[in-house]
ROPAKOL-520304 format. One line per field, with one value per residue (C-alpha): residue number from 1; chain; x, y, z. Coordinates in nm, 3 decimals, padded with zeros to 5 digits. Layout:
REM ROPAKOL-520304
num <- NUM, ...
cadena <- A, ...
x <- X, ...
y <- Y, ...
z <- Z, ...
REM end
This chain:
REM ROPAKOL-520304
num <- 1, 2, 3, 4, 5, 6, 7, 8, 9, 10, 11, 12, 13, 14, 15, 16, 17, 18, 19, 20, 21, 22, 23, 24, 25, 26, 27, 28, 29, 30, 31, 32, 33, 34, 35, 36, 37, 38, 39, 40, 41, 42, 43, 44, 45, 46, 47, 48, 49, 50, 51, 52, 53, 54, 55, 56, 57, 58, 59, 60, 61, 62, 63, 64, 65, 66, 67, 68, 69, 70, 71, 72, 73, 74, 75, 76, 77, 78, 79, 80, 81, 82, 83, 84, 85, 86, 87, 88, 89, 90, 91, 92, 93, 94, 95, 96, 97, 98, 99, 100, 101, 102, 103, 104, 105, 106, 107, 108, 109, 110, 111, 112, 113, 114, 115, 116, 117, 118, 119, 120, 121, 122, 123, 124, 125, 126, 127, 128, 129, 130, 131, 132, 133, 134, 135, 136, 137, 138, 139, 140, 141, 142, 143, 144, 145, 146, 147, 148, 149, 150, 151, 152, 153, 154, 155, 156, 157, 158, 159, 160, 161, 162, 163, 164, 165, 166, 167, 168, 169, 170, 171, 172, 173, 174, 175, 176, 177, 178, 179, 180, 181, 182, 183, 184, 185, 186, 187, 188, 189, 190, 191, 192, 193, 194, 195, 196, 197, 198, 199, 200, 201, 202, 203, 204, 205, 206, 207, 208, 209, 210, 211, 212, 213, 214, 215, 216, 217, 218, 219, 220, 221, 222, 223, 224, 225, 226, 227, 228, 229, 230, 231, 232, 233, 234, 235, 236, 237, 238, 239, 240, 241, 242, 243, 244, 245, 246, 247, 248, 249, 250, 251, 252, 253, 254, 255, 256, 257, 258, 259, 260, 261, 262, 263, 264, 265, 266, 267, 268, 269, 270, 271, 272, 273, 274, 275, 276, 277, 278, 279, 280, 281, 282, 283, 284, 285, 286, 287, 288, 289, 290, 291, 292, 293, 294, 295, 296, 297, 298, 299, 300, 301, 302, 303, 304, 305, 306, 307, 308, 309, 310, 311, 312, 313, 314, 315, 316, 317, 318, 319, 320, 321, 322, 323, 324, 325, 326, 327, 328, 329, 330, 331, 332, 333, 334, 335, 336, 337, 338, 339, 340, 341, 342, 343
cadena <- A, A, A, A, A, A, A, A, A, A, A, A, A, A, A, A, A, A, A, A, A, A, A, A, A, A, A, A, A, A, A, A, A, A, A, A, A, A, A, A, A, A, A, A, A, A, A, A, A, A, A, A, A, A, A, A, A, A, A, A, A, A, A, A, A, A, A, A, A, A, A, A, A, A, A, A, A, A, A, A, A, A, A, A, A, A, A, A, A, A, A, A, A, A, A, A, A, A, A, A, A, A, A, A, A, A, A, A, A, A, A, A, A, A, A, A, A, A, A, A, A, A, A, A, A, A, A, A, A, A, A, A, A, A, A, A, A, A, A, A, A, A, A, A, A, A, A, A, A, A, A, A, A, A, A, A, A, A, A, A, A, A, A, A, A, A, A, A, A, A, A, A, A, A, A, A, A, A, A, A, A, A, A, A, A, A, A, A, A, A, A, A, A, A, A, A, A, A, A, A, A, A, A, A, A, A, A, A, A, A, A, A, A, A, A, A, A, A, A, A, A, A, A, A, A, A, A, A, A, A, A, A, A, A, A, A, A, A, A, A, A, A, A, A, A, A, A, A, A, A, A, A, A, A, A, A, A, A, A, A, A, A, A, A, A, A, A, A, A, A, A, A, A, A, A, A, A, A, A, A, A, A, A, A, A, A, A, A, A, A, A, A, A, A, A, A, A, A, A, A, A, A, A, A, A, A, A, A, A, A, A, A, A, A, A, A, A, A, A, A, A, A, A, A, A, A, A, A, A, A, A, A, A, A, A, A, A, A, A, A, A, A, A
x <- 05.820, 05.932, 05.884, 05.938, 05.989, 05.720, 05.466, 05.242, 05.409, 05.272, 05.123, 05.332, 05.023, 05.059, 05.279, 05.360, 05.610, 05.570, 05.827, 05.759, 05.817, 05.841, 06.024, 06.174, 06.483, 06.729, 06.743, 06.782, 06.438, 06.273, 06.358, 06.389, 06.286, 06.193, 05.920, 05.768, 05.403, 05.239, 04.885, 04.810, 04.893, 05.227, 05.396, 05.487, 05.310, 05.598, 05.395, 05.499, 05.860, 05.971, 05.831, 05.899, 06.058, 06.297, 06.399, 06.469, 06.685, 06.885, 06.967, 07.178, 07.392, 07.718, 07.749, 07.830, 07.530, 07.301, 07.406, 07.351, 07.004, 06.921, 07.028, 06.827, 06.523, 06.590, 06.635, 06.294, 06.142, 06.298, 06.082, 06.211, 06.249, 06.184, 05.835, 05.755, 05.969, 06.207, 06.212, 06.377, 06.525, 06.665, 06.844, 07.050, 07.403, 07.389, 07.062, 07.139, 07.017, 06.679, 06.606, 06.687, 06.469, 06.169, 06.208, 06.270, 05.992, 05.753, 05.794, 05.511, 05.637, 05.522, 05.758, 06.068, 06.204, 06.209, 06.543, 06.634, 06.802, 06.977, 07.024, 07.175, 06.976, 07.138, 07.369, 07.294, 07.232, 07.557, 07.490, 07.819, 07.684, 07.343, 07.064, 07.182, 07.527, 07.511, 07.375, 07.711, 07.811, 07.470, 07.465, 07.807, 07.718, 07.389, 07.497, 07.805, 07.576, 07.298, 07.520, 07.735, 07.704, 07.728, 07.377, 07.256, 07.057, 07.330, 07.582, 07.903, 07.911, 08.101, 08.255, 08.614, 08.755, 08.587, 08.353, 08.025, 07.714, 07.399, 07.064, 07.063, 06.780, 06.729, 06.732, 06.373, 06.490, 06.734, 06.480, 06.180, 06.005, 06.055, 06.347, 06.126, 06.136, 06.515, 06.524, 06.268, 06.476, 06.783, 06.600, 06.495, 06.856, 06.998, 06.726, 06.790, 07.168, 07.116, 06.856, 07.084, 07.398, 07.575, 07.818, 07.776, 08.075, 07.896, 08.008, 07.671, 07.628, 07.598, 07.278, 07.094, 07.191, 07.053, 06.723, 06.703, 06.761, 06.537, 06.804, 06.777, 06.959, 07.141, 07.271, 07.622, 07.526, 07.507, 07.885, 07.924, 07.671, 07.797, 08.090, 08.103, 07.735, 07.768, 08.062, 07.889, 07.581, 07.792, 07.993, 07.676, 07.679, 07.959, 07.850, 07.773, 07.624, 07.375, 07.065, 07.172, 07.309, 06.976, 06.977, 06.635, 06.488, 06.576, 06.852, 06.993, 07.041, 07.150, 06.889, 06.960, 06.905, 06.843, 07.100, 07.029, 07.028, 06.686, 06.574, 06.406, 06.190, 06.286, 05.969, 05.635, 05.695, 06.067, 06.162, 06.029, 06.156, 06.490, 06.747, 06.844, 07.044, 06.711, 06.589, 06.933, 06.900, 06.566, 06.734, 07.017, 06.764, 06.565, 06.863, 06.974, 06.623, 06.584, 06.919, 06.889, 06.515, 06.288, 06.457, 06.520, 06.212, 06.043, 06.348, 06.442, 06.086, 06.112, 06.459, 06.353, 06.028, 06.213, 06.443, 06.147, 05.969, 06.234, 06.351, 06.100, 06.217, 06.171, 06.459, 06.692, 06.614, 06.842, 07.150, 07.341, 07.391, 07.759, 07.668, 07.412, 07.671, 07.916, 07.645, 07.578, 07.914, 08.157, 08.290, 08.161, 08.251, 08.384, 08.620, 08.594, 08.398, 08.590, 08.441, 08.190, 08.360, 08.365, 07.991
y <- 06.791, 06.574, 06.587, 06.264, 06.227, 06.227, 06.446, 06.671, 06.982, 07.327, 07.354, 07.542, 07.752, 07.961, 08.218, 08.378, 08.591, 08.961, 09.134, 09.504, 09.728, 10.105, 10.218, 10.028, 10.245, 10.033, 09.691, 09.875, 10.027, 09.745, 09.485, 09.660, 09.356, 08.992, 09.004, 08.702, 08.769, 08.533, 08.464, 08.216, 08.457, 08.313, 08.648, 08.710, 08.991, 09.216, 09.501, 09.399, 09.331, 09.619, 09.939, 10.067, 10.381, 10.160, 09.967, 10.292, 10.408, 10.086, 10.094, 10.399, 10.237, 10.047, 09.678, 09.590, 09.785, 09.629, 09.279, 09.362, 09.487, 09.195, 08.933, 09.110, 09.072, 08.715, 08.649, 08.805, 08.562, 08.250, 08.029, 07.889, 07.510, 07.463, 07.598, 07.523, 07.213, 07.151, 06.986, 06.647, 06.576, 06.219, 06.137, 05.853, 05.936, 05.751, 05.928, 06.258, 06.494, 06.327, 06.259, 06.619, 06.762, 06.550, 06.639, 07.009, 07.066, 06.891, 07.158, 07.413, 07.763, 07.876, 07.616, 07.702, 07.937, 07.648, 07.484, 07.199, 06.898, 06.684, 06.313, 06.043, 05.717, 05.411, 05.649, 05.684, 06.030, 06.185, 06.375, 06.559, 06.725, 06.795, 06.965, 07.105, 06.945, 06.769, 07.065, 07.203, 06.868, 06.826, 07.174, 07.117, 06.779, 06.880, 07.215, 07.038, 06.797, 07.036, 07.285, 07.043, 07.105, 06.735, 06.685, 06.909, 07.155, 07.411, 07.491, 07.691, 08.044, 08.151, 08.476, 08.399, 08.445, 08.342, 08.046, 08.096, 07.882, 07.948, 07.773, 07.503, 07.592, 07.222, 07.097, 06.978, 06.713, 06.560, 06.551, 06.457, 06.788, 06.769, 07.006, 07.282, 07.090, 07.103, 07.476, 07.553, 07.344, 07.534, 07.853, 07.726, 07.614, 07.955, 08.127, 07.905, 07.960, 08.332, 08.304, 08.103, 08.294, 08.012, 08.064, 07.869, 07.920, 07.931, 08.082, 08.183, 08.447, 08.788, 08.888, 08.633, 08.848, 09.159, 08.976, 08.864, 09.211, 09.388, 09.569, 09.618, 09.371, 09.558, 09.458, 09.449, 09.154, 08.942, 08.965, 08.744, 08.494, 08.464, 08.690, 08.580, 08.654, 08.985, 09.096, 08.987, 09.200, 09.496, 09.465, 09.541, 09.896, 09.974, 09.757, 09.991, 09.703, 09.606, 09.681, 09.445, 09.171, 08.975, 08.971, 08.946, 08.924, 08.552, 08.365, 08.032, 07.780, 07.420, 07.191, 06.855, 06.553, 06.781, 06.759, 07.111, 07.445, 07.585, 07.936, 08.123, 08.420, 08.697, 08.887, 08.801, 08.760, 08.814, 08.612, 08.884, 09.178, 09.295, 09.444, 09.803, 10.066, 10.216, 09.912, 09.768, 09.859, 09.677, 09.378, 09.374, 09.400, 09.116, 08.889, 08.966, 08.917, 08.583, 08.450, 08.570, 08.540, 08.394, 08.061, 07.994, 08.168, 07.862, 07.747, 08.103, 08.162, 07.848, 07.939, 08.292, 08.184, 07.927, 08.197, 08.426, 08.150, 08.159, 08.524, 08.802, 08.989, 09.318, 09.223, 09.130, 09.458, 09.656, 09.493, 09.577, 09.274, 09.236, 09.269, 08.998, 08.767, 08.841, 08.760, 08.423, 08.333, 08.515, 08.712, 08.884, 08.899, 09.246, 09.116, 09.018, 09.255, 09.303, 09.275, 08.999, 08.754, 08.998, 09.077
z <- 11.609, 11.313, 10.946, 10.744, 10.372, 10.103, 10.285, 10.068, 09.926, 09.865, 09.514, 09.255, 09.160, 09.476, 09.309, 08.980, 08.800, 08.732, 08.523, 08.580, 08.279, 08.303, 07.984, 07.693, 07.655, 07.851, 08.014, 08.351, 08.305, 08.109, 08.371, 08.708, 08.903, 08.866, 09.122, 09.294, 09.375, 09.622, 09.559, 09.844, 10.124, 10.206, 10.245, 10.609, 10.795, 10.892, 11.039, 11.393, 11.290, 11.073, 10.922, 10.571, 10.716, 10.915, 10.606, 10.415, 10.705, 10.726, 10.352, 10.406, 10.688, 10.642, 10.590, 10.955, 11.085, 10.825, 10.937, 11.297, 11.213, 10.990, 11.252, 11.524, 11.295, 11.224, 11.593, 11.659, 11.415, 11.565, 11.778, 12.117, 12.072, 12.444, 12.379, 12.020, 11.976, 11.687, 11.346, 11.317, 10.979, 10.927, 10.607, 10.465, 10.375, 10.049, 09.953, 10.119, 09.854, 09.768, 10.141, 10.226, 09.939, 10.044, 10.411, 10.379, 10.125, 10.355, 10.631, 10.636, 10.584, 10.936, 11.088, 10.890, 11.167, 11.410, 11.501, 11.257, 11.418, 11.157, 11.204, 10.979, 10.963, 11.136, 11.330, 11.705, 11.841, 11.960, 12.280, 12.247, 11.935, 12.081, 11.883, 11.545, 11.599, 11.269, 11.085, 10.960, 10.813, 10.658, 10.510, 10.358, 10.210, 10.073, 09.915, 09.759, 09.579, 09.509, 09.330, 09.154, 08.776, 08.711, 08.847, 08.558, 08.768, 08.713, 08.445, 08.444, 08.299, 07.996, 08.110, 08.005, 08.352, 08.677, 08.644, 08.815, 08.836, 08.623, 08.613, 08.351, 08.111, 08.030, 08.391, 08.342, 08.095, 08.342, 08.622, 08.420, 08.498, 08.874, 08.881, 09.032, 09.360, 09.372, 09.297, 09.562, 09.802, 09.703, 09.784, 10.126, 10.194, 10.099, 10.302, 10.612, 10.584, 10.586, 10.863, 11.086, 11.001, 10.811, 10.530, 10.205, 09.969, 09.642, 09.312, 09.170, 08.896, 09.063, 08.883, 09.112, 09.406, 09.228, 09.172, 09.539, 09.676, 09.426, 09.233, 08.856, 08.629, 08.348, 08.006, 08.149, 08.368, 08.056, 08.030, 08.338, 08.201, 07.850, 07.761, 07.394, 07.342, 07.518, 07.307, 06.985, 07.045, 07.166, 06.835, 06.640, 06.763, 06.513, 06.232, 05.949, 05.749, 06.016, 05.813, 05.533, 05.753, 05.770, 06.156, 06.313, 06.657, 06.702, 06.888, 06.789, 07.073, 07.099, 07.242, 07.410, 07.186, 06.885, 06.595, 06.472, 06.648, 06.746, 06.651, 06.941, 06.877, 07.124, 07.065, 06.894, 06.518, 06.585, 06.274, 06.050, 06.241, 06.110, 06.352, 06.258, 06.429, 06.535, 06.721, 06.814, 07.184, 07.200, 07.037, 07.292, 07.578, 07.432, 07.410, 07.768, 07.903, 07.723, 07.851, 08.210, 08.271, 08.006, 07.944, 08.313, 08.455, 08.583, 08.782, 08.899, 09.022, 09.245, 09.371, 09.474, 09.623, 09.837, 09.972, 10.051, 10.232, 10.497, 10.488, 10.391, 10.081, 10.272, 10.502, 10.217, 10.036, 10.269, 10.121, 09.800, 09.580, 09.673, 10.043, 10.005, 09.841, 10.124, 10.375, 10.217, 10.085, 10.306, 10.009, 09.702, 09.330, 09.391, 09.661, 10.028, 10.243, 10.560, 10.903, 10.840, 11.078, 11.374, 11.363
REM end
């Protein structure tokens, strides 16, 4: 089975974003999840694979047991290449990213669990490597280019300490509106790596792992994204002159190719809503929601959807965010989780 470049892709209209709101008191309650809802029936039927009660039970187990359970479920989803064939992906080394995006996005979702055999054009098949023998090299080369901030899909965080990758809100400008394909491809690559048990040493902001595992994103997560902004809005708590400061529900941002800063309304008619101590918490929530979700929602939706195309979100929900990061990256922002290599 082979998939060449430039085959038709699934339409973007198959899914949408739902931001569930239950109470406006805190960011934790306001934004408990960034939920991807599939409209076109692309969610996998897990009834024969796992029960809800089983997922609840696994959530209470330790990390090693969770990984064993997760890998057993992934193994159950895999298709025997001797019966179902395999996917042949051929790329040019000097166009490896674009060729890989075109090839991987052309694979129907139902075939993603198949074995991927990677080949480099003009290079003869190496029988010593066999099927999937080039996959580690390909994964390393593609992810290195895909997550390089210089390609303007990603940008580095401003947390004052550890540099982590964030989605570039203006990635659409650099890719002429086609950046969604790259983020969906990134999601499929992350999903495939987890599905196959590969490690990708990425430094991605930890709130992404919260979103992927269904954990609530809190106001404190903004600190890792933009420490200066986080500290500035936290400082307002003790500002006795807040009511007379002229601050409203807007946020000023720099825009590429624009000489002046742009004022963004965080809520409808935000420019005429003054910030007071009474609505300060709502203001802080609105800032965090804009920075971490609203301005990158289009890209984040594609990224998460790509992951879920390969690994059902129900299986990922058993992990804590730092466990998921360790599963993908071999470590977490809270430190290395021991025992991963021996499982």
